[in-house]
C-alpha positions in Angstrom: 87.2 145.4 135.3 85.0 147.3 137.8 85.9 148.0 141.2 83.1 145.6 142.1 85.3 142.6 140.6 88.3 143.7 143.0 89.1 141.8 146.3 91.0 143.2 148.6 94.5 141.9 148.4 97.1 141.3 151.4 100.3 141.9 152.1 101.4 138.3 151.7 99.9 138.6 147.6 96.7 136.6 148.7 93.4 137.8 149.1 90.9 138.2 152.3 88.3 136.0 153.5 85.7 134.7 155.5 87.0 132.1 157.1 83.5 130.2 156.5 84.3 130.1 152.6 85.4 127.1 150.6 86.8 127.1 147.9 85.7 125.9 144.6 86.2 122.0 144.0 86.1 121.3 139.2 83.0 119.7 140.4 81.1 122.4 140.8 82.1 124.7 138.2 81.6 122.1 135.7 78.3 121.5 137.0 77.5 125.2 137.5 74.4 126.5 136.0 72.2 130.6 136.0 69.3 131.6 135.6 68.0 133.0 132.5 67.1 136.7 133.5 63.3 137.4 133.2 60.4 137.3 130.9 61.8 139.8 127.7 65.1 140.1 127.6 67.7 136.7 126.1 70.9 135.6 128.0 72.5 134.8 131.5 71.3 136.7 134.8 74.1 139.6 134.1 74.8 138.6 138.5 75.1 135.8 138.7 77.7 134.9 136.7 80.3 138.3 137.7 79.6 136.6 141.2 80.9 133.3 140.0 84.0 134.2 138.2 84.7 136.9 141.3 84.5 133.1 143.1 86.9 131.1 139.9 89.2 134.3 139.8 89.8 133.8 144.3 90.4 130.4 143.8 92.5 130.5 140.7 94.7 133.7 142.6 94.8 130.7 145.3 96.3 128.6 143.4 98.4 130.3 141.4 100.5 131.9 144.9 100.1 128.5 146.8 101.8 127.1 143.3 104.2 130.3 143.5 104.7 129.1 147.5 105.8 125.3 146.2 108.1 127.0 143.2 110.3 129.3 146.1 110.2 126.2 148.4 111.9 123.6 145.9 114.2 126.0 145.0 115.5 126.7 147.9 115.5 122.1 148.4 117.9 122.4 145.2 120.1 124.7 146.6 120.4 123.6 149.9 120.6 119.5 148.7 123.6 120.3 146.3 125.9 122.8 149.0 125.3 120.4 150.9 126.8 117.8 147.6 129.1 119.9 146.9 129.9 119.4 151.1 129.9 116.2 150.2 132.0 116.4 147.1 135.4 118.1 148.6 135.5 115.5 151.3 135.4 112.8 149.8 138.3 114.6 147.4 139.8 115.9 150.0 140.0 112.3 151.9 141.4 110.5 148.1 144.6 112.9 148.2 145.4 112.6 151.6 146.2 109.0 151.0 
């Protein structure tokens, strides 16, 4: 990967973005069209394509980071629920044995 395509990473694993940056929406990706290169050449302007791919990569990194955070939170909630259920079951068993 070229240095041009790399983004500085934050300590929390995310990427650094301007406060005015707006994430791409799926319809924007689907409808994106690139200008053809100059006369006498074939294909698309590579700078346009690379700039767009960089932006898509940044948005994907943000989505994956949010997904990872959501999974961590879900694991914590599940663990807390299991501890609570175990405590409730023990209390119920102790009440049953005391009779």
